[in-house]
C-alpha positions in Angstrom: 0.0 0.0 0.0 2.9 2.4 0.8 4.3 1.9 -2.7 0.9 2.8 -4.3 0.7 5.9 -2.1 4.2 6.9 -3.2 3.2 6.5 -6.9 0.2 8.7 -6.3 2.3 11.3 -4.7 4.8 11.3 -7.6 2.0 11.5 -10.1 0.5 14.5 -8.3 3.7 16.5 -8.8 3.1 16.6 -12.6 6.7 15.4 -13.3 5.6 12.3 -15.1 5.5 12.2 -18.9 3.0 9.9 -20.7 4.3 7.9 -23.7 1.7 6.1 -25.7 2.7 2.7 -27.2 1.1 0.9 -30.1 -0.5 -1.9 -28.1 -4.1 -2.7 -27.1 -4.7 -5.5 -24.7 -7.4 -8.0 -25.7 -8.2 -10.1 -22.7 -11.5 -11.5 -24.0 -13.7 -9.9 -21.4 -17.4 -10.8 -21.7 -20.4 -10.8 -19.5 -19.7 -14.5 -18.7 -16.4 -13.4 -17.0 -14.1 -16.2 -18.2 -11.2 -16.7 -15.8 -8.4 -16.0 -18.4 -9.8 -12.5 -19.0 -8.6 -11.7 -15.4 -5.0 -12.6 -16.2 -3.7 -10.1 -18.8 -0.3 -10.8 -20.3 2.9 -10.1 -18.4 5.3 -7.9 -20.4 8.8 -9.2 -21.2 11.5 -6.6 -21.0 14.7 -7.6 -22.8 17.3 -6.6 -25.4 16.4 -8.6 -28.4 18.8 -7.1 -30.8 21.8 -6.6 -28.5 22.1 -2.8 -28.9 22.2 -2.1 -25.2 18.6 -0.8 -25.0 15.7 -2.7 -23.5 12.9 -3.7 -25.8 9.3 -4.6 -24.9 7.3 -7.7 -25.8 3.6 -7.6 -25.0 1.8 -11.0 -25.0 -1.8 -10.7 -26.0 -5.0 -12.7 -25.8 -8.1 -12.5 -28.0 -11.8 -13.2 -28.0 -13.1 -15.9 -25.7 -13.8 -18.7 -25.7 -12.4 -19.5 -29.1 -12.4 -16.2 -31.0 -9.9 -14.3 -33.1 -6.4 -13.9 -31.8 -5.1 -10.4 -31.1 -1.5 -10.0 -32.1 1.4 -9.9 -29.6 3.7 -6.9 -30.1 7.5 -6.6 -30.1 8.6 -3.0 -29.7 12.2 -2.1 -30.5 13.7 0.6 -28.3 15.1 3.4 -30.4 16.2 5.5 -27.4 14.6 8.7 -26.1 11.4 6.8 -25.2 10.8 6.1 -28.9 9.8 2.6 -30.0 9.4 0.8 -33.4 6.9 -2.0 -33.9 8.9 -4.9 -35.3 6.3 -7.6 -34.8 5.7 -8.3 -38.5 9.4 -8.3 -39.3 10.3 -10.7 -36.5 7.2 -13.0 -36.9 6.3 -13.0 -33.1 2.7 -12.0 -33.4 1.6 -15.4 -32.2 -1.5 -17.5 -32.7 -2.6 -18.4 -29.2 -4.2 -16.7 -26.2 -0.8 -15.7 -24.6 -0.5 -14.5 -21.0 3.2 -14.3 -20.5 6.7 -15.0 -21.9 10.0 -16.3 -20.5 13.1 -14.9 -22.1 16.6 -16.5 -22.2 19.4 -17.6 -24.5 18.3 -21.2 -24.9 20.8 -22.2 -27.6 23.8 -20.2 -26.2 24.4 -18.1 -29.3 24.3 -14.8 -27.5 20.8 -13.8 -28.7 17.8 -13.9 -26.4 15.0 -16.3 -27.3 11.5 -16.5 -26.0 8.9 -19.0 -24.8 5.4 -17.5 -24.7 3.0 -18.8 -22.1 -0.2 -19.7 -23.9 -3.7 -20.8 -22.8 -4.5 -24.4 -23.8 -1.6 -24.6 -26.2 1.7 -26.4 -26.4 4.8 -24.5 -25.3 7.0 -23.3 -28.2 10.4 -21.7 -28.4 10.8 -18.7 -30.6 14.4 -18.7 -31.6 16.0 -15.3 -32.1 17.7 -15.1 -35.6 18.7 -11.5 -35.2 22.4 -11.7 -36.1 23.5 -8.1 -35.9 27.2 -8.8 -35.1 26.8 -6.9 -31.8 28.6 -7.9 -28.7 27.1 -9.3 -25.5 27.8 -10.4 -22.0 26.2 -13.0 -19.7 26.7 -12.9 -16.0 25.8 -16.1 -14.1 24.3 -14.9 -10.8 23.1 -17.6 -8.5 21.4 -15.5 -5.8 17.9 -14.1 -6.2 17.8 -10.4 -5.5 21.3 -9.7 -6.8 21.7 -6.7 -9.0 24.4 -6.5 -11.8 25.5 -3.3 -13.5 27.4 -3.2 -16.8 28.1 0.3 -17.9 24.8 2.1 -17.5 22.7 -1.0 -17.6 21.1 -2.7 -14.6 19.7 -6.2 -14.3 18.2 -7.9 -11.2 18.3 -11.7 -10.7 14.8 -13.0 -10.3 13.0 -16.2 -11.4 9.7 -14.4 -11.9 9.6 -12.8 -15.3 5.9 -12.7 -16.0 2.6 -14.5 -15.4 3.1 -18.2 -15.7 6.8 -17.7 -16.7 10.1 -18.0 -15.0 13.8 -18.1 -15.9 16.8 -18.7 -13.7 19.6 -18.5 -16.2 22.4 -15.9 -16.6 21.7 -12.2 -16.8 22.2 -11.0 -20.4 23.6 -7.6 -21.5 23.7 -6.4 -25.1 26.9 -4.4 -25.5 26.3 -2.9 -28.9 29.8 -2.0 -30.2 31.6 -4.3 -27.8 33.5 -1.7 -25.9 35.0 -3.2 -22.8 32.9 -2.2 -19.7 33.1 -2.5 -16.0 30.8 -4.9 -14.3 29.5 -4.4 -10.7 27.4 -6.9 -8.7 25.4 -6.2 -5.6 23.7 -8.9 -3.8 22.1 -9.4 -0.3 24.7 -9.0 2.4 27.5 -8.9 -0.1 28.9 -6.6 -2.7 31.3 -7.8 -5.3 33.2 -6.3 -8.2 33.7 -8.2 -11.5 36.7 -7.2 -13.5 36.0 -6.6 -17.2 34.5 -9.4 -19.3 33.1 -9.1 -22.7 31.7 -11.4 -25.4 30.6 -11.2 -29.0 27.8 -12.4 -31.2 30.0 -15.3 -32.5 29.3 -17.1 -29.2 32.5 -16.5 -27.3 31.0 -14.5 -24.5 32.2 -15.3 -21.0 29.9 -16.1 -18.1 31.5 -15.0 -14.8 29.9 -16.6 -11.8 29.0 -14.5 -8.7 
């Protein structure tokens, strides 16, 4: 409750800026009140193209019980709170009533893949083919709650990544040009410093363990 009050107080200052995104949630709400309509999709926040900026993936539902699917959306972060809809280009619009997505580098090629969480459908892995030649870094953090900073990027270790989705693998950082950067790790009751590691899109990225 205290966090909600803090958000209200911040909003009252008028210092927030509203940015509209090209996404409309379709949760299948009807007068019959189907249970899935109460569980809208959990957003996946990850760097799909390795440029060092976090992109947004919005799982979407559709009409219930067996109506038309509303497309999921992948929005590429262009910087400055501007996003480009790359759903059609990447082919991740989906075909099921999706309510979440787990993200991780499942094939260890340095690019983040996705497993959407769908209603009454088989799990499927969406392999990321986006070979941009950009560098990347993975940091294997074994303690939930730990935070890792690489340059000006932050990640926090958590297994909860969205409704019905979890991932406990290494934290992934897109490094763009591949410039060597410092890595700092903060975890409960312990603060550690990683020396400089870096990787590349050819799959030679290191995974320091903390």
